[in-house]
C-alpha positions, 0 to 999 in steps of 0.5 A, a space after each residue: 500500500 502506497 503512502 499518501 505523503 513523504 515524511 522526512 526527519 532532519 536530525 541535527 546532532 551537536 556533539 556527534 562523538 558524544 551522542 552517536 551511540 544514543 542516536 544510533 540505538 534509536 535509529 536501529 530500533 526504528 530501522 524498519 521505518 527508515 527508507 533512506 538515511 543520509 548523514 552529512 558532516 564537515 570533513 576535510 583532510 585534517 578536520 572532522 566536525 563535531 556536529 552533524 546532520 542526518 536526513 531520514 526518509 520515513 515510512 510507516 505509521 505517522 504515530 511511530 515516526 513521531 515517537 522516534 522524533 520525540 525520543 531523538 529530541 530527548 537526547 541532549 544536543 539533538 534537535 529534529 525538524 520535520 518535513 511532510 509532503 502531501 500527495 494530492 
């Protein structure tokens, strides 16, 4: 059954090194609801940024997606933005 919307979560992590395991555990727990995952952070030859951004294309029930977002937001230094694209 096709979804009638695209649900994207943008997850900003302030201290990637310190928060990575907590964030990763939640992403693993909700792995069956994550269709696409893209991680973005600044990297150059001698520098790897301590902050990062994860884009998640979500599938499944809206309530479950919202539960993941709420749990992520409870982690100190993590903020979540939601994008929902409705199909006509």
